[in-house]
VEXTOR-823178 format. One record per residue (C-alpha): residue in one letter; x, y, z. Coordinates in steps of 0.2 Angstrom, whole numbers, plus 5000, padded with zeros to 4 digits. Example, Ala and Ser with C-alpha at 12.3 -4.5 7.8 and 13.67 -1.06 7.14 Angstrom:
2
{"A", {5062, 4978, 5039}}
{"S", {5068, 4995, 5036}}
! end
This chain:
641
{"M", {4903, 4837, 5068}}
{"N", {4913, 4838, 5083}}
{"T", {4922, 4854, 5079}}
{"R", {4912, 4869, 5083}}
{"L", {4924, 4882, 5078}}
{"T", {4941, 4886, 5070}}
{"L", {4951, 4902, 5075}}
{"F", {4964, 4909, 5065}}
{"K", {4976, 4921, 5073}}
{"A", {4991, 4931, 5064}}
{"V", {4999, 4949, 5065}}
{"L", {4997, 4959, 5049}}
{"V", {5013, 4970, 5042}}
{"Q", {5012, 4982, 5031}}
{"D", {5025, 4981, 5016}}
{"S", {5019, 4999, 5011}}
{"A", {5006, 5012, 5015}}
{"L", {4988, 5009, 5019}}
{"S", {4973, 5018, 5014}}
{"V", {4955, 5010, 5019}}
{"S", {4942, 5023, 5019}}
{"G", {4929, 5026, 5032}}
{"L", {4915, 5036, 5036}}
{"D", {4916, 5054, 5033}}
{"R", {4924, 5064, 5047}}
{"D", {4932, 5081, 5050}}
{"S", {4947, 5078, 5037}}
{"S", {4955, 5088, 5025}}
{"A", {4959, 5074, 5015}}
{"D", {4950, 5067, 5001}}
{"H", {4949, 5050, 5007}}
{"P", {4950, 5050, 5026}}
{"F", {4955, 5035, 5035}}
{"A", {4945, 5022, 5046}}
{"M", {4942, 5029, 5063}}
{"V", {4932, 5022, 5080}}
{"N", {4936, 5033, 5093}}
{"G", {4950, 5041, 5089}}
{"Q", {4961, 5025, 5082}}
{"P", {4963, 5019, 5065}}
{"I", {4955, 5001, 5063}}
{"L", {4954, 4989, 5047}}
{"V", {4935, 4986, 5047}}
{"G", {4932, 4967, 5044}}
{"R", {4920, 4970, 5033}}
{"G", {4935, 4974, 5022}}
{"L", {4945, 4961, 5026}}
{"K", {4934, 4948, 5023}}
{"G", {4931, 4956, 5006}}
{"A", {4951, 4954, 5002}}
{"A", {4949, 4937, 5009}}
{"V", {4932, 4930, 5000}}
{"S", {4941, 4943, 4983}}
{"M", {4955, 4931, 4984}}
{"A", {4946, 4915, 4987}}
{"R", {4935, 4917, 4972}}
{"R", {4954, 4916, 4961}}
{"F", {4958, 4897, 4967}}
{"F", {4940, 4889, 4971}}
{"D", {4926, 4889, 4959}}
{"P", {4912, 4885, 4964}}
{"L", {4915, 4892, 4982}}
{"P", {4904, 4887, 4995}}
{"R", {4888, 4895, 5000}}
{"C", {4894, 4895, 5019}}
{"I", {4909, 4905, 5013}}
{"S", {4900, 4920, 5000}}
{"E", {4884, 4919, 4992}}
{"D", {4884, 4922, 4973}}
{"S", {4878, 4942, 4971}}
{"N", {4864, 4938, 4959}}
{"R", {4856, 4924, 4971}}
{"T", {4839, 4930, 4977}}
{"T", {4831, 4915, 4986}}
{"S", {4834, 4907, 5001}}
{"L", {4853, 4918, 5007}}
{"R", {4864, 4909, 5021}}
{"R", {4874, 4917, 5034}}
{"S", {4892, 4915, 5030}}
{"A", {4903, 4904, 5042}}
{"W", {4919, 4916, 5040}}
{"E", {4917, 4930, 5053}}
{"F", {4931, 4944, 5053}}
{"T", {4934, 4956, 5069}}
{"D", {4940, 4973, 5065}}
{"A", {4958, 4975, 5067}}
{"T", {4968, 4987, 5078}}
{"P", {4987, 4994, 5078}}
{"L", {4998, 4986, 5091}}
{"R", {5007, 5002, 5093}}
{"N", {4999, 5020, 5092}}
{"T", {5002, 5026, 5073}}
{"K", {5001, 5042, 5066}}
{"L", {4992, 5046, 5049}}
{"R", {4998, 5056, 5034}}
{"L", {4993, 5063, 5019}}
{"R", {4994, 5055, 5003}}
{"S", {4993, 5064, 4987}}
{"G", {4991, 5059, 4970}}
{"V", {4988, 5070, 4955}}
{"G", {4983, 5064, 4936}}
{"I", {4997, 5069, 4920}}
{"R", {4992, 5074, 4901}}
{"H", {4999, 5061, 4891}}
{"K", {5005, 5073, 4877}}
{"T", {5010, 5088, 4889}}
{"G", {5017, 5080, 4906}}
{"A", {5008, 5093, 4914}}
{"R", {4996, 5092, 4928}}
{"A", {4977, 5087, 4923}}
{"D", {4965, 5101, 4927}}
{"G", {4954, 5094, 4943}}
{"V", {4965, 5079, 4946}}
{"L", {4972, 5082, 4962}}
{"Y", {4968, 5071, 4977}}
{"D", {4974, 5065, 4992}}
{"H", {4971, 5049, 5005}}
{"E", {4975, 5047, 5024}}
{"V", {4986, 5032, 5024}}
{"V", {4996, 5023, 5039}}
{"P", {5013, 5022, 5036}}
{"S", {5022, 5006, 5029}}
{"G", {5028, 4995, 5045}}
{"T", {5013, 4997, 5055}}
{"K", {5009, 4980, 5062}}
{"W", {4990, 4974, 5065}}
{"T", {4983, 4960, 5077}}
{"L", {4969, 4949, 5065}}
{"T", {4956, 4938, 5073}}
{"F", {4946, 4926, 5058}}
{"R", {4934, 4912, 5063}}
{"V", {4926, 4899, 5053}}
{"D", {4909, 4894, 5062}}
{"W", {4906, 4876, 5058}}
{"S", {4887, 4877, 5063}}
{"Y", {4884, 4887, 5048}}
{"A", {4888, 4875, 5035}}
{"A", {4878, 4862, 5026}}
{"D", {4888, 4849, 5033}}
{"E", {4902, 4844, 5039}}
{"N", {4911, 4842, 5020}}
{"E", {4906, 4859, 5016}}
{"A", {4914, 4865, 5034}}
{"I", {4929, 4857, 5029}}
{"E", {4931, 4867, 5016}}
{"A", {4926, 4882, 5022}}
{"E", {4939, 4879, 5035}}
{"G", {4953, 4874, 5022}}
{"I", {4950, 4888, 5010}}
{"L", {4953, 4903, 5024}}
{"G", {4967, 4892, 5028}}
{"Y", {4974, 4891, 5011}}
{"I", {4973, 4909, 5008}}
{"L", {4982, 4915, 5025}}
{"S", {4997, 4902, 5023}}
{"E", {4999, 4902, 5004}}
{"H", {4996, 4919, 4997}}
{"W", {4994, 4933, 5014}}
{"K", {5011, 4925, 5022}}
{"K", {5019, 4926, 5006}}
{"A", {5016, 4945, 5002}}
{"R", {5002, 4944, 4993}}
{"C", {4988, 4953, 5003}}
{"W", {4981, 4968, 4996}}
{"L", {4969, 4978, 5005}}
{"G", {4961, 4995, 5004}}
{"G", {4961, 5006, 4990}}
{"G", {4976, 5011, 4976}}
{"V", {4982, 4994, 4976}}
{"A", {4987, 4993, 4958}}
{"R", {4996, 5010, 4965}}
{"G", {5006, 5005, 4978}}
{"L", {4996, 5007, 4993}}
{"G", {4990, 4992, 5004}}
{"W", {5003, 4979, 5001}}
{"C", {5006, 4967, 5016}}
{"H", {5009, 4950, 5023}}
{"I", {5005, 4941, 5040}}
{"E", {5018, 4932, 5052}}
{"A", {5014, 4923, 5067}}
{"L", {5000, 4913, 5059}}
{"H", {4991, 4900, 5071}}
{"A", {4975, 4889, 5069}}
{"Y", {4963, 4884, 5083}}
{"R", {4949, 4871, 5081}}
{"F", {4939, 4871, 5096}}
{"D", {4926, 4858, 5102}}
{"Q", {4910, 4860, 5110}}
{"D", {4919, 4859, 5127}}
{"A", {4934, 4869, 5122}}
{"Y", {4920, 4882, 5115}}
{"K", {4910, 4884, 5132}}
{"L", {4927, 4885, 5143}}
{"W", {4933, 4899, 5129}}
{"L", {4917, 4909, 5133}}
{"K", {4917, 4908, 5151}}
{"S", {4935, 4916, 5150}}
{"E", {4930, 4929, 5139}}
{"R", {4939, 4922, 5124}}
{"Q", {4955, 4921, 5133}}
{"T", {4957, 4901, 5136}}
{"L", {4963, 4893, 5119}}
{"P", {4965, 4876, 5116}}
{"P", {4981, 4869, 5109}}
{"A", {4985, 4877, 5093}}
{"L", {4988, 4865, 5077}}
{"Q", {5004, 4859, 5070}}
{"A", {4998, 4863, 5052}}
{"I", {4987, 4875, 5045}}
{"P", {4972, 4867, 5037}}
{"T", {4971, 4869, 5021}}
{"V", {4963, 4862, 5005}}
{"E", {4969, 4863, 4985}}
{"P", {4962, 4874, 4973}}
{"T", {4948, 4869, 4961}}
{"R", {4954, 4881, 4950}}
{"S", {4968, 4888, 4939}}
{"W", {4974, 4906, 4942}}
{"F", {4991, 4914, 4935}}
{"F", {5005, 4926, 4944}}
{"R", {5021, 4932, 4935}}
{"T", {5029, 4943, 4949}}
{"R", {5047, 4954, 4945}}
{"D", {5057, 4964, 4956}}
{"V", {5064, 4979, 4951}}
{"K", {5078, 4992, 4958}}
{"L", {5077, 5009, 4953}}
{"S", {5095, 5017, 4957}}
{"F", {5100, 5034, 4958}}
{"G", {5117, 5042, 4959}}
{"E", {5133, 5043, 4949}}
{"Y", {5130, 5040, 4928}}
{"K", {5145, 5028, 4923}}
{"P", {5142, 5022, 4907}}
{"E", {5159, 5013, 4907}}
{"P", {5163, 5007, 4925}}
{"E", {5180, 5011, 4925}}
{"E", {5179, 5031, 4916}}
{"A", {5173, 5046, 4926}}
{"A", {5155, 5048, 4932}}
{"W", {5146, 5058, 4916}}
{"G", {5135, 5067, 4929}}
{"L", {5123, 5064, 4943}}
{"D", {5106, 5055, 4941}}
{"M", {5094, 5062, 4957}}
{"F", {5078, 5060, 4962}}
{"A", {5064, 5071, 4967}}
{"I", {5044, 5067, 4973}}
{"G", {5037, 5081, 4982}}
{"P", {5025, 5077, 4998}}
{"H", {5008, 5082, 5001}}
{"D", {5007, 5101, 5000}}
{"S", {5005, 5101, 5019}}
{"E", {5023, 5094, 5022}}
{"K", {5032, 5105, 5010}}
{"T", {5042, 5118, 5016}}
{"L", {5049, 5106, 5031}}
{"Q", {5062, 5092, 5026}}
{"F", {5065, 5078, 5038}}
{"T", {5085, 5074, 5037}}
{"G", {5080, 5054, 5042}}
{"D", {5093, 5043, 5043}}
{"G", {5103, 5047, 5028}}
{"K", {5117, 5057, 5025}}
{"W", {5117, 5077, 5019}}
{"G", {5126, 5087, 5010}}
{"R", {5134, 5103, 5019}}
{"P", {5141, 5119, 5016}}
{"S", {5159, 5122, 5015}}
{"W", {5158, 5131, 5028}}
{"V", {5148, 5120, 5040}}
{"D", {5159, 5109, 5051}}
{"S", {5158, 5092, 5046}}
{"E", {5156, 5084, 5064}}
{"T", {5140, 5097, 5066}}
{"Q", {5126, 5088, 5069}}
{"L", {5109, 5091, 5057}}
{"P", {5093, 5096, 5064}}
{"D", {5077, 5083, 5063}}
{"A", {5072, 5095, 5051}}
{"L", {5075, 5109, 5039}}
{"M", {5067, 5124, 5031}}
{"T", {5063, 5122, 5011}}
{"D", {5052, 5128, 4997}}
{"R", {5050, 5112, 4991}}
{"S", {5055, 5095, 5003}}
{"I", {5055, 5078, 4994}}
{"L", {5043, 5062, 5000}}
{"M", {5049, 5052, 5018}}
{"E", {5042, 5037, 5025}}
{"R", {5049, 5030, 5041}}
{"D", {5065, 5041, 5039}}
{"K", {5068, 5036, 5021}}
{"P", {5065, 5044, 5004}}
{"L", {5050, 5035, 4996}}
{"L", {5045, 5031, 4978}}
{"P", {5026, 5027, 4975}}
{"G", {5021, 5014, 4965}}
{"A", {5009, 5029, 4958}}
{"S", {5023, 5038, 4951}}
{"L", {5031, 5024, 4944}}
{"R", {5016, 5017, 4935}}
{"G", {5011, 5034, 4929}}
{"S", {5029, 5036, 4920}}
{"M", {5025, 5018, 4913}}
{"R", {5008, 5022, 4907}}
{"H", {5013, 5037, 4898}}
{"A", {5028, 5028, 4891}}
{"F", {5016, 5016, 4884}}
{"S", {5006, 5026, 4877}}
{"R", {5020, 5036, 4868}}
{"L", {5025, 5020, 4860}}
{"K", {5008, 5014, 4853}}
{"N", {5003, 5030, 4847}}
{"S", {5019, 5032, 4837}}
{"E", {5017, 5015, 4830}}
{"G", {5000, 5021, 4823}}
{"K", {4988, 5015, 4838}}
{"K", {4976, 5025, 4846}}
{"V", {4979, 5025, 4865}}
{"K", {4965, 5038, 4873}}
{"D", {4972, 5048, 4886}}
{"P", {4963, 5042, 4904}}
{"H", {4960, 5062, 4908}}
{"L", {4950, 5065, 4894}}
{"F", {4938, 5052, 4897}}
{"Q", {4936, 5052, 4918}}
{"G", {4945, 5035, 4918}}
{"D", {4931, 5028, 4905}}
{"V", {4944, 5022, 4890}}
{"G", {4933, 5006, 4888}}
{"E", {4937, 4989, 4887}}
{"H", {4945, 4988, 4869}}
{"D", {4958, 5002, 4873}}
{"L", {4977, 4995, 4875}}
{"G", {4982, 5006, 4890}}
{"G", {4965, 5002, 4897}}
{"R", {4968, 4982, 4894}}
{"L", {4985, 4985, 4901}}
{"F", {4982, 4996, 4916}}
{"G", {4963, 4995, 4921}}
{"T", {4947, 5005, 4917}}
{"V", {4933, 5012, 4926}}
{"A", {4924, 4996, 4924}}
{"K", {4939, 4982, 4925}}
{"S", {4954, 4983, 4939}}
{"S", {4970, 4982, 4932}}
{"R", {4979, 4965, 4929}}
{"V", {4995, 4974, 4934}}
{"I", {4998, 4980, 4950}}
{"I", {5015, 4990, 4957}}
{"R", {5022, 4991, 4975}}
{"D", {5029, 5007, 4984}}
{"G", {5048, 5007, 4984}}
{"L", {5057, 5011, 5000}}
{"A", {5075, 5019, 5001}}
{"N", {5084, 5002, 5005}}
{"G", {5102, 5006, 5011}}
{"E", {5113, 5019, 5011}}
{"W", {5105, 5035, 5002}}
{"S", {5112, 5053, 5004}}
{"A", {5102, 5072, 4999}}
{"A", {5106, 5088, 4998}}
{"K", {5096, 5105, 5000}}
{"L", {5100, 5114, 4983}}
{"H", {5099, 5132, 4981}}
{"M", {5090, 5138, 4962}}
{"H", {5087, 5152, 4953}}
{"A", {5082, 5158, 4937}}
{"E", {5094, 5166, 4924}}
{"D", {5088, 5185, 4917}}
{"E", {5094, 5181, 4898}}
{"F", {5100, 5199, 4896}}
{"S", {5112, 5199, 4912}}
{"A", {5114, 5182, 4917}}
{"S", {5110, 5186, 4933}}
{"S", {5097, 5179, 4947}}
{"Y", {5080, 5184, 4937}}
{"G", {5068, 5196, 4948}}
{"S", {5063, 5185, 4964}}
{"S", {5067, 5170, 4958}}
{"K", {5077, 5161, 4970}}
{"R", {5073, 5147, 4977}}
{"D", {5078, 5130, 4986}}
{"A", {5074, 5111, 4982}}
{"V", {5078, 5094, 4990}}
{"R", {5084, 5082, 4979}}
{"V", {5090, 5064, 4983}}
{"L", {5109, 5063, 4977}}
{"K", {5111, 5043, 4979}}
{"G", {5098, 5029, 4982}}
{"T", {5091, 5014, 4979}}
{"F", {5073, 5009, 4979}}
{"P", {5067, 4991, 4976}}
{"T", {5050, 4989, 4970}}
{"R", {5039, 4976, 4964}}
{"I", {5028, 4974, 4948}}
{"V", {5014, 4959, 4950}}
{"V", {5005, 4953, 4935}}
{"E", {4989, 4940, 4936}}
{"G", {4975, 4933, 4926}}
{"P", {4962, 4918, 4923}}
{"T", {4972, 4911, 4908}}
{"S", {4990, 4911, 4907}}
{"K", {4989, 4918, 4888}}
{"D", {4982, 4937, 4898}}
{"V", {4996, 4935, 4907}}
{"E", {5008, 4932, 4895}}
{"S", {5004, 4947, 4884}}
{"L", {5004, 4959, 4898}}
{"V", {5021, 4954, 4905}}
{"G", {5027, 4956, 4885}}
{"E", {5023, 4976, 4887}}
{"L", {5030, 4976, 4902}}
{"D", {5046, 4971, 4897}}
{"H", {5046, 4984, 4883}}
{"L", {5044, 4996, 4896}}
{"I", {5055, 4990, 4910}}
{"G", {5068, 4987, 4896}}
{"L", {5068, 5007, 4891}}
{"G", {5071, 5009, 4910}}
{"E", {5085, 4998, 4911}}
{"I", {5093, 5011, 4896}}
{"G", {5090, 5026, 4908}}
{"H", {5077, 5032, 4896}}
{"L", {5061, 5031, 4908}}
{"P", {5063, 5046, 4920}}
{"V", {5051, 5042, 4935}}
{"G", {5044, 5058, 4950}}
{"G", {5045, 5076, 4946}}
{"H", {5057, 5090, 4938}}
{"K", {5063, 5077, 4924}}
{"T", {5067, 5093, 4913}}
{"K", {5080, 5098, 4926}}
{"G", {5089, 5084, 4929}}
{"A", {5079, 5071, 4941}}
{"G", {5071, 5055, 4939}}
{"W", {5085, 5048, 4925}}
{"G", {5089, 5034, 4935}}
{"L", {5093, 5016, 4930}}
{"W", {5081, 5002, 4932}}
{"K", {5091, 4984, 4935}}
{"A", {5077, 4973, 4935}}
{"G", {5075, 4952, 4940}}
{"E", {5070, 4939, 4930}}
{"W", {5050, 4935, 4930}}
{"K", {5046, 4922, 4945}}
{"N", {5032, 4911, 4940}}
{"D", {5019, 4910, 4955}}
{"D", {5006, 4900, 4945}}
{"V", {4991, 4890, 4956}}
{"K", {4985, 4875, 4946}}
{"K", {4969, 4868, 4948}}
{"A", {4972, 4850, 4959}}
{"R", {4954, 4844, 4961}}
{"D", {4936, 4846, 4960}}
{"W", {4924, 4849, 4973}}
{"T", {4906, 4848, 4973}}
{"P", {4894, 4856, 4985}}
{"P", {4881, 4850, 4994}}
{"I", {4862, 4845, 4987}}
{"E", {4849, 4856, 4993}}
{"E", {4832, 4853, 4988}}
{"H", {4817, 4868, 4990}}
{"N", {4806, 4860, 4981}}
{"N", {4796, 4856, 4997}}
{"Q", {4789, 4864, 5010}}
{"E", {4802, 4851, 5024}}
{"S", {4816, 4857, 5016}}
{"A", {4813, 4874, 5014}}
{"K", {4811, 4873, 5033}}
{"K", {4824, 4864, 5036}}
{"D", {4835, 4876, 5025}}
{"K", {4828, 4891, 5037}}
{"Q", {4834, 4880, 5051}}
{"Q", {4852, 4881, 5043}}
{"Q", {4851, 4901, 5040}}
{"T", {4848, 4904, 5058}}
{"F", {4859, 4912, 5070}}
{"I", {4868, 4897, 5081}}
{"K", {4861, 4878, 5079}}
{"A", {4847, 4874, 5087}}
{"T", {4849, 4862, 5102}}
{"C", {4831, 4856, 5101}}
{"E", {4814, 4858, 5093}}
{"S", {4795, 4855, 5097}}
{"E", {4778, 4862, 5097}}
{"T", {4767, 4871, 5111}}
{"Y", {4753, 4884, 5111}}
{"V", {4755, 4902, 5117}}
{"R", {4743, 4916, 5121}}
{"V", {4746, 4933, 5116}}
{"C", {4740, 4947, 5128}}
{"T", {4740, 4965, 5123}}
{"P", {4731, 4979, 5135}}
{"K", {4712, 4982, 5131}}
{"E", {4719, 5000, 5137}}
{"S", {4732, 5011, 5134}}
{"W", {4747, 5014, 5144}}
{"D", {4744, 5030, 5157}}
{"E", {4753, 5045, 5149}}
{"S", {4754, 5051, 5168}}
{"K", {4765, 5037, 5170}}
{"Q", {4783, 5038, 5162}}
{"L", {4791, 5022, 5156}}
{"T", {4803, 5015, 5172}}
{"L", {4807, 5000, 5180}}
{"A", {4795, 5002, 5194}}
{"T", {4780, 5005, 5182}}
{"A", {4785, 4992, 5170}}
{"I", {4788, 4979, 5188}}
{"E", {4769, 4984, 5192}}
{"A", {4760, 4981, 5175}}
{"A", {4774, 4965, 5174}}
{"Q", {4769, 4959, 5189}}
{"K", {4750, 4960, 5186}}
{"A", {4752, 4951, 5169}}
{"F", {4763, 4936, 5175}}
{"A", {4751, 4932, 5191}}
{"Q", {4753, 4915, 5196}}
{"Q", {4767, 4911, 5185}}
{"Q", {4785, 4912, 5192}}
{"N", {4797, 4925, 5194}}
{"P", {4806, 4930, 5182}}
{"V", {4822, 4922, 5176}}
{"A", {4831, 4937, 5169}}
{"W", {4826, 4957, 5165}}
{"W", {4834, 4966, 5151}}
{"C", {4832, 4985, 5146}}
{"D", {4836, 4998, 5135}}
{"P", {4839, 5018, 5146}}
{"T", {4831, 5032, 5141}}
{"I", {4847, 5045, 5138}}
{"N", {4849, 5054, 5152}}
{"L", {4866, 5065, 5154}}
{"H", {4863, 5068, 5171}}
{"L", {4869, 5049, 5175}}
{"S", {4887, 5047, 5180}}
{"I", {4887, 5031, 5183}}
{"P", {4880, 5019, 5169}}
{"P", {4867, 5010, 5175}}
{"V", {4863, 4992, 5176}}
{"T", {4853, 4984, 5161}}
{"F", {4853, 4969, 5163}}
{"G", {4850, 4956, 5180}}
{"K", {4842, 4941, 5188}}
{"G", {4824, 4942, 5194}}
{"W", {4817, 4958, 5196}}
{"P", {4826, 4975, 5196}}
{"Q", {4831, 4985, 5211}}
{"D", {4833, 5003, 5202}}
{"G", {4815, 5007, 5200}}
{"D", {4818, 5024, 5196}}
{"L", {4826, 5022, 5179}}
{"Q", {4818, 5028, 5163}}
{"V", {4819, 5016, 5150}}
{"D", {4815, 5016, 5133}}
{"E", {4813, 4997, 5132}}
{"V", {4810, 4985, 5146}}
{"A", {4809, 4964, 5146}}
{"F", {4807, 4953, 5158}}
{"Y", {4808, 4935, 5155}}
{"S", {4802, 4918, 5164}}
{"E", {4806, 4901, 5157}}
{"K", {4789, 4901, 5148}}
{"A", {4784, 4920, 5147}}
{"V", {4790, 4935, 5140}}
{"W", {4782, 4954, 5145}}
{"R", {4789, 4968, 5135}}
{"A", {4787, 4987, 5132}}
{"A", {4792, 4999, 5123}}
{"K", {4789, 5017, 5119}}
{"T", {4783, 5022, 5101}}
{"A", {4778, 5039, 5092}}
{"K", {4760, 5034, 5097}}
{"G", {4766, 5031, 5118}}
{"V", {4769, 5016, 5126}}
{"H", {4765, 4999, 5120}}
{"W", {4767, 4982, 5131}}
{"V", {4763, 4965, 5127}}
{"F", {4764, 4948, 5137}}
{"I", {4767, 4930, 5128}}
{"Q", {4764, 4913, 5139}}
{"E", {4766, 4895, 5135}}
{"V", {4747, 4889, 5138}}
{"D", {4737, 4872, 5136}}
{"E", {4730, 4867, 5119}}
{"N", {4712, 4872, 5125}}
{"T", {4714, 4888, 5133}}
{"P", {4705, 4903, 5124}}
{"E", {4715, 4912, 5111}}
{"A", {4729, 4901, 5112}}
{"K", {4739, 4897, 5094}}
{"K", {4752, 4884, 5092}}
{"V", {4768, 4887, 5087}}
{"D", {4786, 4879, 5086}}
{"V", {4798, 4880, 5099}}
{"I", {4816, 4881, 5096}}
{"S", {4831, 4884, 5109}}
{"R", {4847, 4888, 5105}}
{"P", {4862, 4895, 5116}}
{"A", {4863, 4914, 5118}}
{"R", {4878, 4922, 5112}}
{"L", {4881, 4941, 5110}}
{"H", {4898, 4942, 5108}}
{"K", {4907, 4950, 5124}}
{"S", {4891, 4957, 5130}}
{"E", {4880, 4957, 5146}}
{"R", {4865, 4955, 5138}}
{"F", {4859, 4937, 5138}}
{"S", {4874, 4928, 5137}}
{"A", {4881, 4938, 5155}}
{"A", {4892, 4921, 5157}}
{"E", {4878, 4911, 5167}}
{"L", {4861, 4912, 5176}}
{"D", {4864, 4901, 5192}}
{"G", {4876, 4890, 5186}}
{"N", {4869, 4885, 5170}}
{"N", {4871, 4891, 5153}}
{"V", {4859, 4903, 5146}}
{"L", {4845, 4898, 5132}}
{"L", {4835, 4908, 5118}}
{"R", {4817, 4900, 5121}}
{"E", {4810, 4905, 5102}}
{"W", {4793, 4904, 5098}}
{"Y", {4788, 4904, 5079}}
{"A", {4772, 4906, 5070}}
{"D", {4768, 4902, 5052}}
{"G", {4789, 4904, 5048}}
{"A", {4793, 4921, 5057}}
{"L", {4798, 4923, 5073}}
{"L", {4783, 4928, 5087}}
{"G", {4795, 4932, 5100}}
{"F", {4808, 4923, 5115}}
{"T", {4810, 4921, 5132}}
{"I", {4826, 4916, 5143}}
{"E", {4826, 4898, 5150}}
{"K", {4840, 4887, 5157}}
{"E", {4850, 4874, 5149}}
{"R", {4850, 4861, 5162}}
{"N", {4869, 4852, 5166}}
! end
């Protein structure tokens, strides 16, 4: 294979807010965002999972060099797909997005179903870097397949806004698309140049993204829907019957402060129209905003549709379970679960957040409860709340499935619900009994984005019936393809006496012991150490170098000295310091042990350990000794140019 590596670069753009859970940390959110050094990140593991999940829709079988079958228990292989963590192009501020469960019968909040997510707001851009390492494929055909599948997913789906990441996708979060997609192929020379330039020097970009045709059919239906609020005019030429308003509250931490954004706001009669509005208003209940505009979460739209669906089916005598009474586990035969998903099976219907498009207006309304006897304000019930008076919220509904029959049946159910919205009978958001949420839906036509099977693909034949084929398969799983293979003999020397406990393990004491072991052996090619934690050090110590180290006072937990045919290592353990010396010897040497030798290029990404550019103008190789199928040890040698 002439190609060594294929590199894909792109910019990810969020079409909605994004929730990617990380490790538990000091956060008030139920689902904190993944953070590293105070910066949000998209973990490469999650990005790859999303890409593999999309690939499984269109490719069957999926090459083993992309992802192994979860049921496979033997002869696992390393994936050729390598995804790095992504970071935002600009600093971004996390926000809290709340969620609540609503009872079907009463429309009130369900007990114990109030939660929140930390989200990155829509419009945020991220840098993406993906690699396909051809050396992990069984043969060139499998490598081309792995490269083409990733190119197909990126160019035919992620680029066309079918990129769904993180949690809450069915409820509007994590809808993204990619821009500025480029692919680069590296041969061996370009690959070496790329490494020496600290991964900065790239070959010319390919004129077209490499893709392969799908080997499995999958079915998509997409429908864009606009929800409009404002004057309600059943007859365009007649006077308005009233005003459709809209209100969805934010997280409790933001409900008393309303940002005015870029909309028009109603003003009291005593306020001059030229007076500039403040950036924020104090209120008892604000509305949810994002990027200076009101937001209609996909969760709110989805919840209203599910409740309407349940009412319709129950009125027909068909029992639909309230998921809040069963912790979401309504079963696969429940009609609501079939359409909107269950605990065990994700929904085939996903709905995107809707951000106000074009001009919008809002007002802070003063309200109170009225005393029935005096017709005056009741007690201390005066309050105010913000309402959107005018605005259009475009959203998108996608239905997907493995068969056309499954998708068409779900589309039919959704058409009934969307029809209710088109005649103004499907309210969304809060305060539905107080005049908010009764907007009009304007739905476009269903768009057919079906993917048809175009070819068959057969994975490489892999034999595991004899020792030789098993050994070959093991070599294919290694970190990088071996450059040569041979046999030799080594002797493993361990100390007859334990380490002098009065001596700390420092570079100086390690050098003294190693020089005795090396004796007539040549000086080490290189050395490496793992320093002991020392909070008094103000300058990071050197941990890798050539020859013998100079800073002998440095305390270490582990240290190694490498010559081209021998290695001396020492490490602290719970039972004290232990060391070992492995050297290649003649086969007639006492205690000599026969081993297999595999030499491979060192490659620890952006690390000064082992792959520190060059050693005396030569590339770095790891010389590994294998005995009985297991790695016995390794040293460092130099690849001759």
